N, C-alpha and C positions, 0 to 999 in steps of 0.2 A: 801726947803725940808719940806714936810708937810704931815700929814695924812689927807685923806679925809674920814671922819667918817660918816657912815650911820647906823641908827638904823632901821633895817628892821623887828624887832621882833613883831611889831603889824600888819604887812602887810600880806595879803593873796595873793597867786599866781593869776596872774603873776606879781604883782606889785614889789616884791623884785627884780626879774630878770630885769624888766624894769629900775628900779633905778640904778642897778649896770651897766647895758649896757650904760645908759646915762653918767655915770662917767668915764668909761674906756678911752674915747678919751681925757679926761681932765688930765690924768696922765702925769705929766712932770718929768723931771730928778729929782730924789730924792723923788718923791711922792709915796704913797701907799694907798690902800684902807683898811680901818679898818671897818669891818662889824659886826653887832650884829644881830643874826637871831634866830628864835624860832625853826628852824629845820635845819638839815644839807642839804644845797642846792646842792645835788648831780648832778642835771641836768646842773648846772653851770660849773662843772669841765671840761667837754669836750670843751666848748667854750673857757675857759681860756687857756687850753692847745693849742688849734688851734691858739690863738692870741699870743702865746709865753709868757704867763704870768705864774708866779709861784703863788702858794697859799698854805695856811696852815689853817686848821680848827681844833679848839679845843673845846671840850665841856666846858662850863663855869665851871662846877663842877670839871674839871681837872686843872684849872688855879691855879698856886701857889699863896701863900700869897703875894710874891713880885710882881708878875704880876698884881694881883688885886690892889695893892697899886699904881703901876705905871699907870694902866688904869683908875683908879678912879671909878666913879659910873657905875655899870652894869645895863642896862635897865631891869626892873622887869621881862619881859617875855622872855628875851634873854636866850637861851639854848646853843648857839654856838657863838664863837668869831672867826672871819676869818680875815686873812691878804692876800692881793693880791698885787703883785708887778711885775714890768717888769723884766724878767730874765736877760736882758742885762744891767740893771741899778745897778751897784755895790753899789752905795750910798744907794738906798732904800733897796737892798738886805741885806746890812750890818745892817741897822736899824731894819729891820724886824727880822733878825736872833737874834739881841740883845733883841728885845721885846719877842721873843719866848724862850729866855734863852739858846740859842745854842752857 
């Protein structure tokens, strides 16, 4: 069980999309993607839905103190924090929900 963390906050299109797509096949049971981005990657949502993946996107400014402590250093240009996990993977879903504070 592990996070695959990607800092996409310094990248311009289409490089963030490409980096995410490269990582999707690597998700194993219990794994999730943790992404930092400088904008909300709206075009990614339809792809994730088609692949049966769940996601949650939060502006960095909306993260709680507890979440920030848990996550550690936020990349300077990051404006959004995203989690992506397989909807049929209860282990990663549970971890992501915990990280989200749900």
